[in-house]
One Martini backbone bead per residue (centre of mass of N, CA, C, O) as a GRO file, in nm:
protein
  513
    1UNK     BB    1  -1.618  -3.963   2.031
    2UNK     BB    2  -1.414  -3.728   2.233
    3UNK     BB    3  -1.275  -3.446   2.269
    4UNK     BB    4  -0.964  -3.421   2.145
    5UNK     BB    5  -0.999  -3.615   1.902
    6UNK     BB    6  -1.231  -3.459   1.774
    7UNK     BB    7  -1.093  -3.188   1.744
    8UNK     BB    8  -0.860  -3.285   1.569
    9UNK     BB    9  -1.029  -3.400   1.344
   10UNK     BB   10  -1.168  -3.133   1.263
   11UNK     BB   11  -0.916  -2.971   1.200
   12UNK     BB   12  -0.811  -3.166   0.976
   13UNK     BB   13  -1.053  -3.126   0.796
   14UNK     BB   14  -1.023  -2.822   0.754
   15UNK     BB   15  -0.746  -2.822   0.634
   16UNK     BB   16  -0.813  -3.006   0.391
   17UNK     BB   17  -1.034  -2.825   0.265
   18UNK     BB   18  -0.857  -2.571   0.229
   19UNK     BB   19  -0.631  -2.709   0.059
   20UNK     BB   20  -0.815  -2.787  -0.175
   21UNK     BB   21  -0.906  -2.500  -0.248
   22UNK     BB   22  -0.628  -2.373  -0.289
   23UNK     BB   23  -0.538  -2.571  -0.514
   24UNK     BB   24  -0.756  -2.486  -0.718
   25UNK     BB   25  -0.669  -2.187  -0.731
   26UNK     BB   26  -0.339  -2.222  -0.769
   27UNK     BB   27  -0.243  -2.514  -0.899
   28UNK     BB   28  -0.081  -2.596  -0.612
   29UNK     BB   29  -0.051  -2.825  -0.367
   30UNK     BB   30   0.208  -2.752  -0.210
   31UNK     BB   31   0.150  -2.448  -0.176
   32UNK     BB   32  -0.131  -2.481  -0.043
   33UNK     BB   33  -0.030  -2.644   0.202
   34UNK     BB   34   0.172  -2.431   0.311
   35UNK     BB   35  -0.036  -2.200   0.347
   36UNK     BB   36  -0.235  -2.340   0.535
   37UNK     BB   37  -0.043  -2.434   0.755
   38UNK     BB   38   0.068  -2.150   0.816
   39UNK     BB   39  -0.203  -2.028   0.894
   40UNK     BB   40  -0.268  -2.223   1.124
   41UNK     BB   41  -0.023  -2.160   1.296
   42UNK     BB   42  -0.085  -1.861   1.332
   43UNK     BB   43  -0.363  -1.896   1.458
   44UNK     BB   44  -0.267  -2.064   1.703
   45UNK     BB   45  -0.081  -1.842   1.821
   46UNK     BB   46  -0.298  -1.622   1.850
   47UNK     BB   47  -0.483  -1.783   2.032
   48UNK     BB   48  -0.283  -1.820   2.262
   49UNK     BB   49  -0.231  -1.518   2.314
   50UNK     BB   50  -0.532  -1.449   2.376
   51UNK     BB   51  -0.555  -1.637   2.616
   52UNK     BB   52  -0.353  -1.488   2.793
   53UNK     BB   53  -0.503  -1.216   2.787
   54UNK     BB   54  -0.771  -1.310   2.902
   55UNK     BB   55  -0.658  -1.417   3.164
   56UNK     BB   56  -0.552  -1.140   3.262
   57UNK     BB   57  -0.824  -0.991   3.251
   58UNK     BB   58  -0.977  -1.186   3.454
   59UNK     BB   59  -0.808  -1.035   3.708
   60UNK     BB   60  -0.967  -0.804   3.725
   61UNK     BB   61  -0.962  -0.534   3.978
   62UNK     BB   62  -0.955  -0.368   4.238
   63UNK     BB   63  -0.753  -0.164   4.387
   64UNK     BB   64  -0.578  -0.189   4.682
   65UNK     BB   65  -0.434   0.095   4.606
   66UNK     BB   66  -0.497   0.411   4.535
   67UNK     BB   67  -0.214   0.525   4.495
   68UNK     BB   68  -0.106   0.307   4.301
   69UNK     BB   69  -0.330   0.329   4.095
   70UNK     BB   70  -0.278   0.631   4.010
   71UNK     BB   71   0.021   0.587   3.933
   72UNK     BB   72  -0.028   0.393   3.703
   73UNK     BB   73  -0.219   0.561   3.540
   74UNK     BB   74  -0.025   0.794   3.477
   75UNK     BB   75   0.181   0.613   3.328
   76UNK     BB   76  -0.021   0.513   3.104
   77UNK     BB   77  -0.096   0.792   2.988
   78UNK     BB   78   0.191   0.872   2.913
   79UNK     BB   79   0.241   0.640   2.720
   80UNK     BB   80   0.006   0.699   2.528
   81UNK     BB   81   0.098   0.981   2.441
   82UNK     BB   82   0.374   0.889   2.336
   83UNK     BB   83   0.259   0.687   2.121
   84UNK     BB   84   0.101   0.894   1.948
   85UNK     BB   85   0.371   1.038   1.858
   86UNK     BB   86   0.576   0.781   1.798
   87UNK     BB   87   0.364   0.506   1.823
   88UNK     BB   88   0.054   0.455   1.697
   89UNK     BB   89   0.025   0.138   1.685
   90UNK     BB   90   0.029   0.105   2.022
   91UNK     BB   91  -0.186   0.308   2.138
   92UNK     BB   92  -0.449   0.139   2.149
   93UNK     BB   93  -0.349  -0.062   2.362
   94UNK     BB   94  -0.278   0.147   2.586
   95UNK     BB   95  -0.564   0.265   2.597
   96UNK     BB   96  -0.709   0.019   2.690
   97UNK     BB   97  -0.548  -0.028   2.951
   98UNK     BB   98  -0.604   0.249   3.071
   99UNK     BB   99  -0.919   0.215   3.087
  100UNK     BB  100  -0.931  -0.032   3.260
  101UNK     BB  101  -0.766   0.089   3.499
  102UNK     BB  102  -0.947   0.339   3.548
  103UNK     BB  103  -1.203   0.167   3.629
  104UNK     BB  104  -1.068   0.043   3.892
  105UNK     BB  105  -1.007   0.329   4.025
  106UNK     BB  106  -1.272   0.522   3.978
  107UNK     BB  107  -1.488   0.325   3.995
  108UNK     BB  108  -1.742   0.201   4.140
  109UNK     BB  109  -1.872  -0.113   4.199
  110UNK     BB  110  -2.143  -0.066   4.062
  111UNK     BB  111  -2.010   0.019   3.770
  112UNK     BB  112  -1.795  -0.229   3.759
  113UNK     BB  113  -1.958  -0.492   3.732
  114UNK     BB  114  -1.985  -0.537   3.423
  115UNK     BB  115  -1.680  -0.570   3.370
  116UNK     BB  116  -1.624  -0.806   3.561
  117UNK     BB  117  -1.825  -1.005   3.435
  118UNK     BB  118  -1.706  -0.997   3.151
  119UNK     BB  119  -1.411  -1.096   3.208
  120UNK     BB  120  -1.496  -1.361   3.354
  121UNK     BB  121  -1.646  -1.477   3.106
  122UNK     BB  122  -1.396  -1.478   2.918
  123UNK     BB  123  -1.218  -1.658   3.091
  124UNK     BB  124  -1.405  -1.914   3.106
  125UNK     BB  125  -1.406  -1.876   2.763
  126UNK     BB  126  -1.122  -1.847   2.619
  127UNK     BB  127  -1.137  -2.033   2.365
  128UNK     BB  128  -1.373  -1.886   2.224
  129UNK     BB  129  -1.269  -1.595   2.257
  130UNK     BB  130  -1.009  -1.638   2.094
  131UNK     BB  131  -1.128  -1.720   1.825
  132UNK     BB  132  -1.298  -1.463   1.788
  133UNK     BB  133  -1.064  -1.268   1.792
  134UNK     BB  134  -0.914  -1.377   1.548
  135UNK     BB  135  -1.138  -1.348   1.337
  136UNK     BB  136  -1.191  -1.041   1.381
  137UNK     BB  137  -0.898  -0.947   1.342
  138UNK     BB  138  -0.868  -1.039   1.042
  139UNK     BB  139  -1.092  -0.858   0.934
  140UNK     BB  140  -0.975  -0.591   1.026
  141UNK     BB  141  -0.690  -0.615   0.907
  142UNK     BB  142  -0.788  -0.638   0.611
  143UNK     BB  143  -0.944  -0.371   0.607
  144UNK     BB  144  -0.704  -0.177   0.684
  145UNK     BB  145  -0.504  -0.251   0.460
  146UNK     BB  146  -0.684  -0.203   0.223
  147UNK     BB  147  -0.757   0.092   0.280
  148UNK     BB  148  -0.467   0.202   0.294
  149UNK     BB  149  -0.371   0.110   0.008
  150UNK     BB  150  -0.598   0.251  -0.150
  151UNK     BB  151  -0.553   0.541  -0.056
  152UNK     BB  152  -0.249   0.551  -0.142
  153UNK     BB  153  -0.295   0.488  -0.444
  154UNK     BB  154  -0.477   0.720  -0.498
  155UNK     BB  155  -0.279   0.951  -0.420
  156UNK     BB  156  -0.049   0.869  -0.613
  157UNK     BB  157  -0.206   0.884  -0.881
  158UNK     BB  158  -0.321   1.171  -0.844
  159UNK     BB  159  -0.037   1.296  -0.834
  160UNK     BB  160   0.054   1.202  -1.113
  161UNK     BB  161  -0.175   1.325  -1.274
  162UNK     BB  162  -0.132   1.617  -1.179
  163UNK     BB  163   0.168   1.639  -1.280
  164UNK     BB  164   0.072   1.594  -1.591
  165UNK     BB  165  -0.093   1.865  -1.650
  166UNK     BB  166   0.142   2.035  -1.774
  167UNK     BB  167   0.144   1.775  -1.971
  168UNK     BB  168  -0.119   1.707  -2.230
  169UNK     BB  169   0.073   1.714  -2.508
  170UNK     BB  170   0.195   1.485  -2.771
  171UNK     BB  171   0.454   1.509  -3.030
  172UNK     BB  172   0.571   1.284  -3.284
  173UNK     BB  173   0.876   1.286  -3.490
  174UNK     BB  174   1.089   1.362  -3.707
  175UNK     BB  175   1.321   1.606  -3.747
  176UNK     BB  176   1.189   1.728  -4.008
  177UNK     BB  177   0.887   1.753  -3.858
  178UNK     BB  178   0.924   1.961  -3.622
  179UNK     BB  179   0.860   2.233  -3.768
  180UNK     BB  180   0.579   2.162  -3.846
  181UNK     BB  181   0.461   2.124  -3.556
  182UNK     BB  182   0.537   2.413  -3.456
  183UNK     BB  183   0.373   2.576  -3.674
  184UNK     BB  184   0.093   2.441  -3.612
  185UNK     BB  185   0.084   2.528  -3.298
  186UNK     BB  186   0.060   2.844  -3.331
  187UNK     BB  187  -0.263   2.812  -3.418
  188UNK     BB  188  -0.337   2.714  -3.135
  189UNK     BB  189  -0.551   2.709  -2.895
  190UNK     BB  190  -0.429   2.697  -2.554
  191UNK     BB  191  -0.130   2.738  -2.565
  192UNK     BB  192   0.127   2.782  -2.316
  193UNK     BB  193   0.352   2.563  -2.390
  194UNK     BB  194   0.691   2.445  -2.506
  195UNK     BB  195   0.878   2.139  -2.581
  196UNK     BB  196   1.199   2.024  -2.699
  197UNK     BB  197   1.310   1.698  -2.823
  198UNK     BB  198   1.574   1.446  -2.903
  199UNK     BB  199   1.553   1.100  -2.973
  200UNK     BB  200   1.755   0.800  -2.919
  201UNK     BB  201   1.863   0.473  -2.982
  202UNK     BB  202   2.103   0.290  -2.790
  203UNK     BB  203   2.433   0.124  -2.759
  204UNK     BB  204   2.666   0.029  -2.549
  205UNK     BB  205   3.014  -0.047  -2.594
  206UNK     BB  206   3.198   0.158  -2.409
  207UNK     BB  207   3.425   0.227  -2.123
  208UNK     BB  208   3.720   0.353  -2.165
  209UNK     BB  209   3.768   0.115  -2.393
  210UNK     BB  210   3.583  -0.084  -2.245
  211UNK     BB  211   3.392  -0.336  -2.267
  212UNK     BB  212   3.078  -0.397  -2.161
  213UNK     BB  213   3.105  -0.703  -2.134
  214UNK     BB  214   3.347  -0.690  -1.932
  215UNK     BB  215   3.189  -0.532  -1.712
  216UNK     BB  216   2.900  -0.700  -1.683
  217UNK     BB  217   2.906  -0.946  -1.835
  218UNK     BB  218   2.726  -1.199  -1.888
  219UNK     BB  219   2.416  -1.292  -1.962
  220UNK     BB  220   2.153  -1.411  -1.865
  221UNK     BB  221   1.932  -1.642  -1.981
  222UNK     BB  222   1.662  -1.446  -1.942
  223UNK     BB  223   1.785  -1.222  -2.170
  224UNK     BB  224   1.882  -1.370  -2.448
  225UNK     BB  225   2.209  -1.276  -2.451
  226UNK     BB  226   2.242  -0.984  -2.405
  227UNK     BB  227   2.447  -0.738  -2.404
  228UNK     BB  228   2.413  -0.530  -2.166
  229UNK     BB  229   2.130  -0.585  -1.999
  230UNK     BB  230   2.125  -0.289  -1.827
  231UNK     BB  231   2.143  -0.051  -2.043
  232UNK     BB  232   1.845   0.030  -2.103
  233UNK     BB  233   1.822   0.212  -1.837
  234UNK     BB  234   2.120   0.378  -1.856
  235UNK     BB  235   2.214   0.335  -2.200
  236UNK     BB  236   1.954   0.338  -2.420
  237UNK     BB  237   1.969   0.662  -2.463
  238UNK     BB  238   1.925   0.991  -2.629
  239UNK     BB  239   1.887   1.330  -2.517
  240UNK     BB  240   1.816   1.621  -2.705
  241UNK     BB  241   1.892   1.963  -2.662
  242UNK     BB  242   1.859   2.318  -2.690
  243UNK     BB  243   2.129   2.462  -2.559
  244UNK     BB  244   2.168   2.736  -2.722
  245UNK     BB  245   1.862   2.833  -2.602
  246UNK     BB  246   1.848   2.720  -2.287
  247UNK     BB  247   1.778   2.436  -2.300
  248UNK     BB  248   1.666   2.166  -2.067
  249UNK     BB  249   1.660   1.982  -1.807
  250UNK     BB  250   1.408   1.883  -1.576
  251UNK     BB  251   1.349   1.747  -1.260
  252UNK     BB  252   1.647   1.747  -1.149
  253UNK     BB  253   1.949   1.621  -0.973
  254UNK     BB  254   2.264   1.712  -0.897
  255UNK     BB  255   2.528   1.501  -0.782
  256UNK     BB  256   2.759   1.542  -1.009
  257UNK     BB  257   2.905   1.807  -1.122
  258UNK     BB  258   2.734   1.930  -1.406
  259UNK     BB  259   2.537   2.095  -1.605
  260UNK     BB  260   2.374   2.194  -1.887
  261UNK     BB  261   2.473   2.428  -2.155
  262UNK     BB  262   2.556   2.636  -2.403
  263UNK     BB  263   2.858   2.528  -2.400
  264UNK     BB  264   2.742   2.233  -2.508
  265UNK     BB  265   2.702   2.303  -2.776
  266UNK     BB  266   2.810   2.095  -3.022
  267UNK     BB  267   2.863   1.846  -2.836
  268UNK     BB  268   2.959   1.543  -2.633
  269UNK     BB  269   2.820   1.628  -2.387
  270UNK     BB  270   2.711   1.467  -2.077
  271UNK     BB  271   2.444   1.315  -1.887
  272UNK     BB  272   2.412   1.084  -1.616
  273UNK     BB  273   2.334   0.848  -1.411
  274UNK     BB  274   2.422   0.781  -1.077
  275UNK     BB  275   2.438   0.461  -1.109
  276UNK     BB  276   2.717   0.456  -1.277
  277UNK     BB  277   2.906   0.491  -1.016
  278UNK     BB  278   2.848   0.209  -0.974
  279UNK     BB  279   2.855  -0.102  -0.969
  280UNK     BB  280   3.029  -0.207  -1.255
  281UNK     BB  281   3.097   0.076  -1.386
  282UNK     BB  282   3.247   0.322  -1.252
  283UNK     BB  283   3.179   0.607  -1.324
  284UNK     BB  284   3.331   0.921  -1.415
  285UNK     BB  285   3.443   1.208  -1.463
  286UNK     BB  286   3.529   1.211  -1.807
  287UNK     BB  287   3.410   0.980  -1.933
  288UNK     BB  288   3.413   0.744  -2.203
  289UNK     BB  289   3.129   0.676  -2.421
  290UNK     BB  290   3.037   0.428  -2.637
  291UNK     BB  291   2.792   0.463  -2.899
  292UNK     BB  292   2.510   0.294  -3.075
  293UNK     BB  293   2.293   0.312  -3.315
  294UNK     BB  294   2.050   0.089  -3.396
  295UNK     BB  295   1.994   0.158  -3.699
  296UNK     BB  296   2.258   0.304  -3.832
  297UNK     BB  297   2.552   0.251  -3.661
  298UNK     BB  298   2.638   0.495  -3.525
  299UNK     BB  299   2.921   0.634  -3.369
  300UNK     BB  300   2.989   0.762  -3.038
  301UNK     BB  301   3.182   0.977  -2.818
  302UNK     BB  302   3.114   1.046  -2.488
  303UNK     BB  303   3.119   1.295  -2.221
  304UNK     BB  304   3.127   1.327  -1.873
  305UNK     BB  305   2.992   1.612  -1.665
  306UNK     BB  306   2.739   1.456  -1.520
  307UNK     BB  307   2.517   1.373  -1.244
  308UNK     BB  308   2.187   1.230  -1.209
  309UNK     BB  309   1.859   1.260  -1.055
  310UNK     BB  310   1.528   1.121  -1.034
  311UNK     BB  311   1.235   1.141  -0.913
  312UNK     BB  312   0.985   0.905  -0.857
  313UNK     BB  313   0.802   1.138  -0.788
  314UNK     BB  314   0.628   1.370  -0.978
  315UNK     BB  315   0.632   1.297  -1.272
  316UNK     BB  316   0.606   1.380  -1.577
  317UNK     BB  317   0.487   1.244  -1.867
  318UNK     BB  318   0.730   1.331  -2.056
  319UNK     BB  319   0.947   1.143  -1.915
  320UNK     BB  320   0.867   0.882  -2.096
  321UNK     BB  321   1.026   1.053  -2.351
  322UNK     BB  322   1.308   0.997  -2.192
  323UNK     BB  323   1.638   0.955  -2.205
  324UNK     BB  324   1.923   0.905  -1.994
  325UNK     BB  325   2.097   1.063  -2.202
  326UNK     BB  326   2.229   1.382  -2.189
  327UNK     BB  327   2.219   1.633  -2.455
  328UNK     BB  328   2.255   1.744  -2.761
  329UNK     BB  329   2.084   1.764  -3.045
  330UNK     BB  330   2.318   1.707  -3.244
  331UNK     BB  331   2.384   1.424  -3.136
  332UNK     BB  332   2.116   1.280  -3.194
  333UNK     BB  333   2.116   1.340  -3.505
  334UNK     BB  334   2.390   1.210  -3.572
  335UNK     BB  335   2.301   0.929  -3.484
  336UNK     BB  336   2.000   0.897  -3.625
  337UNK     BB  337   1.862   1.094  -3.795
  338UNK     BB  338   1.571   0.969  -3.916
  339UNK     BB  339   1.554   0.785  -3.646
  340UNK     BB  340   1.493   0.999  -3.498
  341UNK     BB  341   1.303   1.162  -3.227
  342UNK     BB  342   1.065   1.409  -3.204
  343UNK     BB  343   0.962   1.588  -2.901
  344UNK     BB  344   0.648   1.754  -2.835
  345UNK     BB  345   0.549   1.949  -2.558
  346UNK     BB  346   0.233   2.045  -2.408
  347UNK     BB  347   0.055   2.320  -2.261
  348UNK     BB  348  -0.301   2.285  -2.230
  349UNK     BB  349  -0.608   2.385  -2.231
  350UNK     BB  350  -0.848   2.167  -2.133
  351UNK     BB  351  -1.083   2.310  -2.315
  352UNK     BB  352  -0.869   2.259  -2.587
  353UNK     BB  353  -0.745   1.971  -2.613
  354UNK     BB  354  -0.918   1.813  -2.817
  355UNK     BB  355  -0.897   2.017  -3.048
  356UNK     BB  356  -0.594   2.032  -3.072
  357UNK     BB  357  -0.532   1.735  -3.126
  358UNK     BB  358  -0.704   1.707  -3.386
  359UNK     BB  359  -0.570   1.940  -3.541
  360UNK     BB  360  -0.275   1.842  -3.536
  361UNK     BB  361  -0.320   1.570  -3.675
  362UNK     BB  362  -0.432   1.695  -3.942
  363UNK     BB  363  -0.185   1.883  -4.010
  364UNK     BB  364   0.011   1.628  -3.900
  365UNK     BB  365  -0.003   1.308  -4.013
  366UNK     BB  366   0.305   1.204  -3.947
  367UNK     BB  367   0.225   1.235  -3.662
  368UNK     BB  368   0.214   1.166  -3.309
  369UNK     BB  369  -0.072   1.213  -3.109
  370UNK     BB  370  -0.105   1.274  -2.757
  371UNK     BB  371  -0.370   1.252  -2.524
  372UNK     BB  372  -0.344   1.270  -2.190
  373UNK     BB  373  -0.644   1.298  -2.101
  374UNK     BB  374  -0.734   1.022  -2.200
  375UNK     BB  375  -0.541   0.851  -2.029
  376UNK     BB  376  -0.637   0.963  -1.757
  377UNK     BB  377  -0.923   0.863  -1.777
  378UNK     BB  378  -0.850   0.559  -1.794
  379UNK     BB  379  -0.699   0.545  -1.531
  380UNK     BB  380  -0.927   0.653  -1.349
  381UNK     BB  381  -1.122   0.422  -1.408
  382UNK     BB  382  -0.949   0.185  -1.316
  383UNK     BB  383  -0.907   0.288  -1.026
  384UNK     BB  384  -1.208   0.272  -0.938
  385UNK     BB  385  -1.238  -0.030  -0.995
  386UNK     BB  386  -1.030  -0.125  -0.788
  387UNK     BB  387  -1.150   0.006  -0.540
  388UNK     BB  388  -1.419  -0.151  -0.560
  389UNK     BB  389  -1.288  -0.432  -0.530
  390UNK     BB  390  -1.158  -0.373  -0.251
  391UNK     BB  391  -1.439  -0.320  -0.111
  392UNK     BB  392  -1.557  -0.600  -0.153
  393UNK     BB  393  -1.334  -0.763  -0.012
  394UNK     BB  394  -1.367  -0.620   0.256
  395UNK     BB  395  -1.665  -0.694   0.309
  396UNK     BB  396  -1.627  -1.003   0.316
  397UNK     BB  397  -1.423  -1.020   0.541
  398UNK     BB  398  -1.595  -0.875   0.752
  399UNK     BB  399  -1.836  -1.056   0.739
  400UNK     BB  400  -1.695  -1.302   0.851
  401UNK     BB  401  -1.633  -1.171   1.126
  402UNK     BB  402  -1.936  -1.109   1.202
  403UNK     BB  403  -2.022  -1.411   1.191
  404UNK     BB  404  -1.843  -1.505   1.421
  405UNK     BB  405  -1.953  -1.318   1.638
  406UNK     BB  406  -2.250  -1.410   1.623
  407UNK     BB  407  -2.196  -1.707   1.684
  408UNK     BB  408  -2.061  -1.671   1.953
  409UNK     BB  409  -2.296  -1.522   2.097
  410UNK     BB  410  -2.510  -1.744   2.049
  411UNK     BB  411  -2.366  -1.978   2.198
  412UNK     BB  412  -2.331  -1.835   2.464
  413UNK     BB  413  -2.637  -1.798   2.526
  414UNK     BB  414  -2.698  -2.105   2.531
  415UNK     BB  415  -2.484  -2.168   2.759
  416UNK     BB  416  -2.617  -1.914   2.954
  417UNK     BB  417  -2.904  -1.961   3.060
  418UNK     BB  418  -2.857  -2.016   3.359
  419UNK     BB  419  -2.705  -1.753   3.418
  420UNK     BB  420  -2.936  -1.562   3.333
  421UNK     BB  421  -3.141  -1.675   3.528
  422UNK     BB  422  -2.985  -1.607   3.789
  423UNK     BB  423  -2.968  -1.304   3.743
  424UNK     BB  424  -3.275  -1.265   3.752
  425UNK     BB  425  -3.337  -1.406   4.027
  426UNK     BB  426  -3.141  -1.181   4.185
  427UNK     BB  427  -3.245  -0.890   4.013
  428UNK     BB  428  -3.171  -0.881   3.728
  429UNK     BB  429  -3.230  -0.734   3.448
  430UNK     BB  430  -3.217  -0.728   3.112
  431UNK     BB  431  -3.051  -0.475   3.091
  432UNK     BB  432  -2.813  -0.575   3.270
  433UNK     BB  433  -2.745  -0.824   3.106
  434UNK     BB  434  -2.691  -0.668   2.839
  435UNK     BB  435  -2.447  -0.519   2.948
  436UNK     BB  436  -2.267  -0.751   2.991
  437UNK     BB  437  -2.260  -0.836   2.694
  438UNK     BB  438  -2.166  -0.564   2.563
  439UNK     BB  439  -1.908  -0.529   2.717
  440UNK     BB  440  -1.774  -0.797   2.625
  441UNK     BB  441  -1.787  -0.721   2.309
  442UNK     BB  442  -1.641  -0.452   2.325
  443UNK     BB  443  -1.380  -0.578   2.426
  444UNK     BB  444  -1.339  -0.759   2.182
  445UNK     BB  445  -1.328  -0.535   1.970
  446UNK     BB  446  -1.097  -0.363   2.098
  447UNK     BB  447  -0.880  -0.581   2.105
  448UNK     BB  448  -0.883  -0.665   1.808
  449UNK     BB  449  -0.837  -0.380   1.692
  450UNK     BB  450  -0.566  -0.316   1.829
  451UNK     BB  451  -0.408  -0.559   1.713
  452UNK     BB  452  -0.476  -0.478   1.414
  453UNK     BB  453  -0.318  -0.215   1.419
  454UNK     BB  454  -0.040  -0.339   1.463
  455UNK     BB  455  -0.057  -0.538   1.217
  456UNK     BB  456  -0.071  -0.317   1.010
  457UNK     BB  457   0.206  -0.187   1.048
  458UNK     BB  458   0.361  -0.448   0.986
  459UNK     BB  459   0.240  -0.515   0.712
  460UNK     BB  460   0.320  -0.246   0.564
  461UNK     BB  461   0.624  -0.278   0.606
  462UNK     BB  462   0.650  -0.543   0.448
  463UNK     BB  463   0.524  -0.442   0.177
  464UNK     BB  464   0.725  -0.197   0.136
  465UNK     BB  465   0.981  -0.380   0.132
  466UNK     BB  466   0.881  -0.651  -0.073
  467UNK     BB  467   0.613  -0.544  -0.277
  468UNK     BB  468   0.669  -0.231  -0.302
  469UNK     BB  469   0.785   0.063  -0.452
  470UNK     BB  470   0.598   0.216  -0.247
  471UNK     BB  471   0.565   0.347   0.037
  472UNK     BB  472   0.339   0.263   0.312
  473UNK     BB  473   0.193   0.426   0.553
  474UNK     BB  474   0.072   0.480   0.862
  475UNK     BB  475  -0.278   0.548   0.939
  476UNK     BB  476  -0.433   0.672   1.212
  477UNK     BB  477  -0.712   0.749   1.103
  478UNK     BB  478  -0.788   0.480   0.982
  479UNK     BB  479  -0.747   0.314   1.250
  480UNK     BB  480  -0.968   0.462   1.415
  481UNK     BB  481  -1.206   0.406   1.237
  482UNK     BB  482  -1.184   0.095   1.244
  483UNK     BB  483  -1.202   0.062   1.539
  484UNK     BB  484  -1.484   0.189   1.571
  485UNK     BB  485  -1.621  -0.023   1.386
  486UNK     BB  486  -1.552  -0.272   1.553
  487UNK     BB  487  -1.702  -0.198   1.806
  488UNK     BB  488  -1.977  -0.152   1.682
  489UNK     BB  489  -2.014  -0.432   1.548
  490UNK     BB  490  -1.994  -0.599   1.811
  491UNK     BB  491  -2.230  -0.466   1.967
  492UNK     BB  492  -2.455  -0.500   1.760
  493UNK     BB  493  -2.435  -0.805   1.711
  494UNK     BB  494  -2.483  -0.879   2.016
  495UNK     BB  495  -2.758  -0.749   2.044
  496UNK     BB  496  -2.917  -0.899   1.817
  497UNK     BB  497  -2.846  -1.188   1.923
  498UNK     BB  498  -2.941  -1.145   2.252
  499UNK     BB  499  -3.245  -1.069   2.267
  500UNK     BB  500  -3.386  -1.343   2.291
  501UNK     BB  501  -3.245  -1.480   2.540
  502UNK     BB  502  -3.309  -1.238   2.741
  503UNK     BB  503  -3.642  -1.307   2.750
  504UNK     BB  504  -3.618  -1.533   2.917
  505UNK     BB  505  -3.733  -1.717   3.167
  506UNK     BB  506  -3.609  -1.853   3.456
  507UNK     BB  507  -3.779  -2.117   3.474
  508UNK     BB  508  -3.740  -2.210   3.187
  509UNK     BB  509  -3.429  -2.228   3.191
  510UNK     BB  510  -3.414  -2.429   3.443
  511UNK     BB  511  -3.596  -2.654   3.324
  512UNK     BB  512  -3.394  -2.704   3.058
  513UNK     BB  513  -3.126  -2.788   3.229
   0.00000   0.00000   0.00000
């Protein structure tokens, strides 16, 4: 068996082996088969696309008209500069095209010769060159996406931790114990500021007299049949502020209506999330919402005076102790009584944080004291462990790409022994032949890296759209660093692999052929 039947048989065997491995990892043979076959189809399409690109590059040569060549070069440079400003993802590809075209226009034939020999060699072996390009591109693409996601996640988590530094100590108790917590905190060193609020868990019963069950419909089966299954996020609790003394919610934006003030003290006026303005709730200003406290069963009807939204990024840690319905403290206490929970948040000097947390817990044993600094340290440790894991995965993927490049160069050197011998026989020294090989592999690394940069932008857009809650933007700096690494790795790998074949004597190479 030889030729295409043997190739098809080997490809089928490779697909079967990968499908078996994927089935063992995923535990689902059908999903594994779909995944492997899909990846094989994508790899085949990429190989075909790279074969067309390599064929086109193989026709590279001196420009027939100097004037036309310079005109095209100016246009390519202008497009590259524009791409760097408007669409950085395609700038690398345009830059590569500009450099190749500039070489054919500016360089004399003597210095252009290594490039021409390199592109002709790639074109003659476009099948192997295309496979090498796909493998190396996948490694670079994985590394770029992993690094970009890791850097973005680190920045987002660091920003979240930094924003939480304003509030780094939380104490929760029942309303009767709030005054005890406040008095105890007055003797603590390092306390810069304090904020109090009272929260209570509620279920929404009706909006403008209409049952919430009629508004939202029956709950899906996977919610356990709870009515108002979405109310936990939008109407699941009341946060009471000391409005009489000018306290109130911060870090929010009023979307409609007005905010709460001293005039709303001892009233049932509330602010709710602006999501309630949409279907199926369709809540408007002045709407009456009947809520029932979970533990006591006390019902109250509150009236909406404003709608707010809270930014998703940069929230302080104490925002997690805040329920979505904002009102006066008297409303929360009337609903919950002793079931209500008073939350006192402190901004404490980090040098005194551990001492103050321990002292406050000892002075008020009935309260729950949370040291946010300890939580931040735990999150920071976990973050660094995850980043280390991503780095290991990136190194493994890139190592596979390097191995493919090294294998491709080694096989090419074995196949090109006669060609190398002829080069030497007609007067090219080992250094000249080495330049041919290095230019060829530098071109492979640049082409694979440029396409990987474009693939990274597309991949990040897809991940941000369908898989991540926070959008991760394309980082041109990371892309340029990875592109430089790709070119360097391709050249270094080719040099190390080709050193031995380049030393062979012409007569020995021709005798063995």
